C-alpha positions as CSV (number, residue, x, y, z in Angstrom):
1,M,-13.7,19.9,0.6
2,S,-12.2,16.6,1.7
3,T,-12.1,14.0,4.5
4,I,-9.2,13.2,6.8
5,L,-9.2,9.8,8.4
6,V,-7.0,8.9,11.4
7,A,-6.8,5.2,12.5
8,T,-5.9,4.6,16.2
9,A,-5.3,1.9,18.7
10,G,-8.1,2.6,21.2
11,Q,-10.4,5.1,19.4
12,G,-11.3,3.3,16.2
13,I,-11.2,5.8,13.3
14,L,-11.6,9.6,13.8
15,R,-12.9,11.5,10.7
16,S,-13.0,15.2,9.8
17,N,-14.7,16.8,6.8
18,D,-13.8,20.4,7.6
19,A,-9.9,20.4,7.3
20,G,-9.5,19.2,10.9
21,A,-11.6,21.9,12.7
22,T,-13.9,19.2,14.1
23,W,-13.6,15.5,14.5
24,H,-16.2,12.7,14.6
25,R,-15.8,9.3,16.2
26,L,-17.5,6.1,14.8
27,G,-21.1,5.4,15.5
28,L,-22.3,2.8,17.9
29,T,-23.7,0.5,15.2
30,E,-20.6,0.3,13.1
31,P,-18.7,-3.1,12.8
32,I,-15.5,-1.3,13.9
33,E,-15.9,-0.4,17.6
34,F,-15.5,3.3,18.4
35,D,-12.9,2.3,20.9
36,G,-11.4,-0.5,18.7
37,V,-8.0,-1.0,17.1
38,V,-7.6,0.0,13.4
39,R,-4.1,-0.6,12.0
40,A,-4.5,0.2,8.3
41,L,-6.3,2.6,5.9
42,A,-6.4,2.8,2.1
43,V,-8.4,4.9,-0.5
44,D,-9.5,3.3,-3.7
45,P,-7.6,5.4,-6.4
46,S,-10.5,5.1,-8.8
47,R,-13.3,5.9,-6.3
48,P,-12.4,8.5,-3.7
49,E,-15.5,7.7,-1.7
50,R,-14.4,4.1,-1.2
51,I,-12.2,3.6,1.8
52,Y,-10.6,0.3,3.2
53,A,-9.9,-0.2,6.8
54,G,-7.9,-3.0,8.5
55,A,-9.3,-3.5,12.0
56,D,-9.3,-5.9,14.9
57,C,-12.5,-7.3,13.6
58,G,-11.2,-7.9,10.1
59,F,-11.5,-6.1,6.7
60,C,-14.0,-3.3,6.4
61,I,-15.2,-1.1,3.6
62,S,-16.8,2.4,3.5
63,D,-18.6,3.7,0.4
64,D,-19.2,7.1,1.7
65,G,-15.8,8.5,2.6
66,G,-15.5,6.8,6.0
67,A,-18.9,7.9,7.4
68,H,-20.2,4.4,7.6
69,W,-18.6,0.9,7.4
70,R,-19.4,-2.7,6.7
71,R,-17.4,-5.8,7.3
72,V,-17.1,-8.2,4.4
73,D,-17.6,-11.8,5.3
74,S,-14.3,-13.4,4.5
75,P,-11.5,-15.6,5.9
76,I,-10.1,-12.4,7.4
77,N,-13.0,-12.1,9.9
78,G,-11.8,-11.8,13.5
79,M,-8.2,-11.3,12.4
80,T,-6.3,-8.1,12.9
81,V,-5.4,-6.4,9.6
82,W,-2.1,-4.5,9.8
83,S,-1.5,-3.5,6.1
84,I,-3.5,-2.9,2.9
85,A,-2.3,-2.3,-0.6
86,V,-4.4,-1.4,-3.7
87,D,-2.9,-2.3,-7.1
88,P,-2.3,1.1,-8.8
89,N,-2.9,-0.4,-12.2
90,D,-6.0,-2.3,-11.3
91,P,-7.9,-1.0,-8.3
92,A,-10.1,-4.1,-8.1
93,V,-7.0,-6.0,-6.9
94,V,-6.4,-5.4,-3.2
95,Y,-4.0,-7.1,-0.7
96,A,-4.4,-7.3,3.1
97,G,-1.8,-8.5,5.6
98,T,-2.7,-9.7,9.1
99,G,-0.7,-10.1,12.3
100,A,-0.6,-10.0,16.1
101,P,-2.6,-11.0,18.1
102,S,-3.8,-13.2,15.2
103,R,-1.7,-15.3,12.8
104,S,0.2,-13.3,10.2
105,A,-0.9,-14.0,6.6
106,I,-1.5,-12.3,3.3
107,F,-4.8,-12.3,1.5
108,K,-5.8,-11.1,-2.0
109,S,-9.1,-9.8,-3.5
110,V,-9.8,-9.3,-7.2
111,D,-13.2,-7.7,-6.7
112,A,-12.3,-4.6,-4.7
113,G,-12.4,-6.3,-1.3
114,E,-15.7,-8.1,-1.5
115,T,-14.2,-11.6,-1.5
116,W,-10.8,-12.9,-0.4
117,L,-8.3,-15.7,-0.9
118,R,-5.5,-16.6,1.5
119,L,-2.1,-16.7,-0.3
120,P,1.1,-18.6,0.5
121,P,3.5,-18.6,2.3
122,E,2.8,-20.0,5.7
123,I,4.3,-17.6,8.2
124,P,5.4,-19.0,11.6
125,E,3.0,-18.2,14.5
126,F,5.8,-16.9,16.7
127,C,9.1,-15.1,16.2
128,S,12.0,-14.0,18.3
129,G,11.5,-10.2,18.2
130,V,7.9,-9.4,18.8
131,N,6.4,-12.7,19.9
132,R,3.7,-12.9,17.1
133,P,4.7,-11.5,13.7
134,R,2.7,-8.7,12.0
135,M,2.7,-7.8,8.3
136,L,3.6,-4.1,8.4
137,T,3.9,-3.5,4.7
138,I,2.6,-4.6,1.3
139,C,3.7,-3.0,-2.0
140,V,2.5,-3.6,-5.6
141,D,5.1,-2.7,-8.3
142,P,3.6,0.3,-10.2
143,D,5.4,-0.8,-13.3
144,D,4.3,-4.4,-13.2
145,S,1.3,-5.6,-11.1
146,R,2.6,-9.2,-11.1
147,Q,5.4,-8.0,-8.8
148,V,4.1,-7.9,-5.3
149,W,6.2,-7.4,-2.1
150,F,5.4,-7.7,1.6
151,G,7.4,-7.3,4.8
152,V,6.9,-8.9,8.2
153,E,8.0,-7.7,11.7
154,E,9.7,-10.1,12.3
155,G,9.5,-12.5,9.3
156,G,11.5,-11.0,6.5
157,A,10.9,-9.4,3.1
158,W,9.1,-11.5,0.5
159,R,8.6,-11.0,-3.3
160,S,6.2,-12.5,-5.8
161,A,6.5,-12.4,-9.6
162,D,3.1,-13.9,-10.3
163,G,0.6,-11.8,-8.4
164,G,1.0,-13.7,-5.1
165,Q,0.7,-17.3,-6.3
166,S,4.3,-18.0,-5.2
167,W,6.9,-16.1,-3.1
168,T,10.6,-15.8,-2.7
169,R,12.2,-14.5,0.5
170,V,14.6,-11.6,-0.2
171,D,16.4,-11.2,3.2
172,S,18.8,-13.8,4.4
173,P,21.4,-14.1,7.3
174,G,24.3,-14.0,4.9
175,G,22.9,-11.6,2.4
176,T,22.9,-7.8,2.0
177,I,19.5,-7.5,3.8
178,R,20.3,-9.4,7.0
179,N,17.7,-8.1,9.4
180,S,14.3,-9.9,9.2
181,D,12.5,-7.0,11.0
182,I,10.9,-5.3,8.0
183,H,9.1,-2.0,8.5
184,A,8.3,-0.8,5.0
185,I,8.7,-1.5,1.3
186,T,8.0,1.0,-1.4
187,I,8.8,1.3,-5.1
188,L,9.3,4.5,-7.2
189,P,8.3,3.8,-10.8
190,R,10.6,4.1,-13.7
191,T,10.5,7.5,-15.5
192,L,12.1,8.9,-18.6
193,T,15.1,10.1,-16.6
194,D,15.2,7.8,-13.5
195,K,15.4,4.0,-13.0
196,K,12.8,2.2,-11.0
197,T,13.9,2.4,-7.3
198,T,12.9,-0.2,-4.7
199,L,13.4,0.5,-1.0
200,V,13.3,-2.0,1.8
201,L,13.3,-0.6,5.3
202,T,14.4,-2.7,8.2
203,V,14.2,-1.5,11.8
204,N,17.6,0.1,11.6
205,A,18.6,0.4,7.9
206,I,17.5,1.4,4.4
207,Y,18.3,-0.8,1.4
208,R,18.0,0.5,-2.1
209,S,17.9,-1.2,-5.5
210,T,17.8,0.3,-9.0
211,D,17.9,-3.0,-10.9
212,D,14.6,-4.5,-9.8
213,G,15.9,-6.0,-6.7
214,Q,18.8,-8.0,-8.2
215,T,21.4,-6.1,-6.1
216,W,21.1,-3.9,-3.1
217,S,23.0,-1.1,-1.4
218,G,22.4,-0.5,2.2
219,K,23.4,1.7,5.2
220,L,22.5,1.8,8.8
221,S,20.1,4.6,9.5
222,S,22.1,5.9,12.5
223,Q,24.9,6.7,10.1
224,Q,22.6,8.9,7.9
225,F,20.0,10.5,10.2
226,D,21.8,12.3,13.0
227,G,22.2,9.2,15.1
228,L,18.5,8.1,14.9
229,Y,18.2,4.4,14.2
230,Y,14.5,3.5,14.4
231,T,13.5,3.5,10.7
232,R,9.7,3.5,11.0
233,T,8.2,4.0,7.5
234,V,8.4,5.8,4.2
235,M,6.0,6.9,1.5
236,S,6.1,8.6,-1.9
237,P,3.7,11.5,-2.0
238,A,1.1,10.4,-4.5
239,G,1.6,12.1,-7.8
240,A,5.1,13.4,-6.9
241,D,7.7,11.7,-9.1
242,N,10.9,10.5,-7.3
243,S,10.0,12.1,-4.0
244,L,9.9,10.4,-0.6
245,V,9.1,11.2,3.0
246,L,10.7,9.2,5.7
247,A,9.8,8.9,9.4
248,M,12.7,8.3,11.8
249,G,13.0,8.0,15.6
250,D,15.2,7.0,18.5
251,G,13.0,4.0,19.4
252,T,9.5,2.9,20.1
253,P,7.6,4.8,21.4
254,G,10.7,7.0,21.3
255,H,11.5,10.5,22.6
256,V,13.1,12.0,19.5
257,S,11.6,11.8,16.0
258,R,12.2,13.6,12.7
259,L,10.8,13.6,9.2
260,Y,13.1,13.7,6.1
261,R,12.4,14.3,2.4
262,S,14.3,13.0,-0.6
263,D,13.8,14.4,-4.2
264,D,16.3,12.0,-5.8
265,G,15.0,8.5,-5.1
266,A,16.5,8.1,-1.6
267,Q,20.1,9.0,-2.7
268,T,20.1,12.1,-0.4
269,W,17.8,13.3,2.4
270,V,17.0,16.7,3.9
271,Q,15.4,17.1,7.3
272,S,11.9,18.6,7.3
273,E,11.0,21.6,9.4
274,L,8.7,20.8,12.3
275,A,6.8,23.7,13.9
276,E,6.5,21.8,17.2
277,T,8.5,19.0,18.7
278,P,6.8,15.5,18.3
279,N,6.1,13.7,21.6
280,S,7.2,10.3,20.2
281,T,8.3,8.5,17.0
282,F,6.3,9.3,13.8
283,W,4.3,6.2,13.1
284,A,2.1,6.8,10.1
285,L,2.2,8.9,6.9
286,G,-0.7,9.8,4.6
287,T,-1.1,11.1,1.0
288,H,-3.5,11.3,-1.9
289,A,-2.9,12.0,-5.6
290,A,-5.5,14.7,-5.7
291,D,-3.0,17.0,-4.0
292,P,0.6,15.8,-3.6
293,T,1.5,18.8,-1.5
294,L,-1.0,17.9,1.3
295,L,0.5,15.3,3.6
296,F,-0.2,14.0,7.1
297,A,2.0,12.3,9.7
298,G,0.9,10.8,13.0
299,T,3.1,9.9,16.1
300,K,2.9,6.9,18.3
301,Y,1.5,8.9,21.1
302,G,-1.3,10.6,19.1
303,R,-0.1,13.9,17.7
304,L,-1.1,14.7,14.1
305,F,1.0,16.9,11.8
306,R,0.1,18.4,8.4
307,S,2.2,19.6,5.5
308,N,0.9,21.9,2.8
309,D,4.2,21.9,0.8
310,G,4.9,18.2,0.1
311,G,6.7,17.5,3.3
312,V,9.2,20.4,3.4
313,S,7.5,21.8,6.6
314,W,5.0,20.5,9.1
315,Q,2.5,22.0,11.5
316,K,0.8,20.2,14.4
317,E,-3.0,19.9,14.4
318,W,-4.9,21.0,17.5
319,R,-6.6,17.6,18.0
320,E,-4.7,14.9,19.8
321,F,-5.6,11.2,19.6
322,S,-4.7,7.9,21.2
323,E,-1.9,5.9,19.4
324,I,-2.1,6.8,15.7
325,T,-1.6,3.7,13.6
326,A,-2.5,5.0,10.1
327,V,-3.7,8.2,8.5
328,T,-5.0,9.1,5.0
329,W,-7.3,11.6,3.3
330,T,-9.6,11.6,0.4
331,P,-11.0,14.4,-1.8
332,F,-14.5,13.1,-1.1
333,T,-16.4,14.9,1.6
334,A,-18.0,12.3,3.9
335,P,-21.5,13.0,5.3
336,L,-20.5,13.1,8.9
337,V,-23.0,13.9,11.7
338,A,-22.1,14.8,15.2
339,H,-23.3,12.4,17.9
340,A,-25.7,13.5,20.5
341,Q,-24.0,14.7,23.7
342,S,-24.4,12.7,26.8
343,T,-26.1,14.5,29.7
344,H,-24.9,12.0,32.3
């Protein structure tokens, strides 16, 4: 058995421990409101029962697969967490990024999320594209934990070579990566046959580097993906070498959206098969190393899709949600109990 977790804007976190047959909302005494906003989810790779959630109340932890939660007392309290990354080489190291309506900032924990330190740089309170910036993505280099990346909508792509103590901005108006609206950053580790591949996704393009970010090649998404420009997010199915799943749309919330898969480190892409037409742009992707073939994808307007073949084909789940902001699953079975039904 396992547990699926779907984070939403308006329904907190919904959980299922029976492969999606039934779903459970959060209880009334949880620090995350059952009708709250949750923007990020992450599973501790060393402890499948430990789940991290980034909510509108701050950073929260579950030690029972998402059944119950606690908010850690930290500088993140009261801020909206938009992204979470766990160091794949040292799961005690966790990063969290905040954003609208609160100030965008990056924080680091070295004790599995129990205490936090705010890191540089100081991100401006306002920006030209979305009023208040939000940190949509954080990525720890799987080959070198000192290398950490984050991306801000809108505020650029940033890189640290010392575990977050100092940062260098990667995008620039006259450089290869010119757009400061960063949606996702991911790194495929070096293998015996393939170089390490770093991807930076802006709102309308994909940039790729195979020399550790020294040089980049890039192309507008509309020129690669059947005219779709809105480059939402990308993930590597955990445990699947050199494979990627990409979410594309025609805007936000969008009317047309597709999923694509690459098996050669983003050199070429193949459109995935969707059993039903999505109602809006795919917004969130979820994976776990316990089964690289089991993937989830959620749309902006609340439809959840499942793949049992590593992203080649997708089927829509029966349950629909409010806006899906993040999705993940864990091989741990959470002890979920149905709430009493109201008689009024």
